[in-house]
C-alpha positions as CSV (number, residue, x, y, z in Angstrom):
1,X,-20.6,81.7,1.3
2,X,-21.8,82.6,-2.2
3,X,-18.4,81.7,-3.7
4,X,-18.6,78.2,-2.1
5,X,-22.1,77.7,-3.5
6,X,-21.0,78.8,-7.0
7,X,-17.9,76.5,-6.9
8,X,-20.0,73.6,-5.7
9,X,-22.5,74.1,-8.5
10,X,-19.8,74.4,-11.1
11,X,-18.2,71.1,-9.9
12,X,-21.6,69.4,-10.1
13,X,-22.2,70.8,-13.6
14,X,-18.8,69.7,-14.8
15,X,-19.2,66.3,-13.4
16,X,-22.6,65.9,-15.1
17,X,-21.2,67.0,-18.5
18,X,-18.2,64.6,-18.1
19,X,-20.6,61.7,-17.5
20,X,-22.8,62.7,-20.5
21,X,-19.7,62.8,-22.7
22,X,-18.7,59.3,-21.6
23,X,-22.2,58.1,-22.3
24,X,-22.2,59.6,-25.8
25,X,-18.8,58.0,-26.6
26,X,-20.1,54.6,-25.4
27,X,-23.1,54.9,-27.7
28,X,-20.9,55.8,-30.6
29,X,-18.5,52.9,-30.1
30,X,-21.4,50.5,-29.7
31,X,-23.0,51.8,-33.0
32,X,-19.7,51.4,-34.8
33,X,-19.3,47.8,-33.5
34,X,-22.8,47.0,-34.8
35,X,-22.0,48.5,-38.2
36,X,-18.8,46.4,-38.3
37,X,-20.7,43.2,-37.6
38,X,-23.2,44.1,-40.4
39,X,-20.4,44.8,-42.9
40,X,-18.7,41.5,-41.9
41,X,-21.9,39.6,-42.6
42,X,-22.3,41.3,-45.9
43,X,-18.7,40.5,-46.9
44,X,-19.4,36.8,-46.2
45,X,-22.5,36.8,-48.4
46,X,-21.0,38.8,-51.2
47,X,-20.3,37.3,-54.6
48,X,-19.6,40.5,-56.6
49,X,-15.9,41.4,-56.6
50,X,-16.5,45.2,-57.0
51,X,-19.0,45.2,-54.1
52,X,-16.6,43.2,-51.9
53,X,-13.8,45.7,-52.5
54,X,-16.1,48.5,-51.4
55,X,-17.3,46.6,-48.3
56,X,-13.6,45.9,-47.3
57,X,-12.8,49.6,-47.7
58,X,-15.8,50.4,-45.5
59,X,-14.7,47.9,-43.0
60,X,-11.3,49.5,-42.8
61,X,-12.8,53.0,-42.4
62,X,-15.1,51.8,-39.5
63,X,-12.1,50.0,-37.8
64,X,-10.1,53.2,-38.1
65,X,-12.8,55.2,-36.5
66,X,-13.2,52.6,-33.8
67,X,-9.5,52.7,-32.9
68,X,-9.3,56.5,-33.0
69,X,-8.5,58.1,-29.6
70,X,-10.9,60.9,-30.5
71,X,-14.0,58.7,-30.7
């Protein structure tokens, strides 16, 4: 009886942690998409060549993080 209770509680805890991990990944990907939109807007407004190169490098870095399986 005690073993069944412990196993049930462990399953509930593991399920809750899995849901929380998915929630954190969703927040992170949403934040990266917002940053990508901001960088795209700044690239459109930019006149300085050096600043534009830096923004494009930042955009590539954000896209790489967004496409990473370890998000």
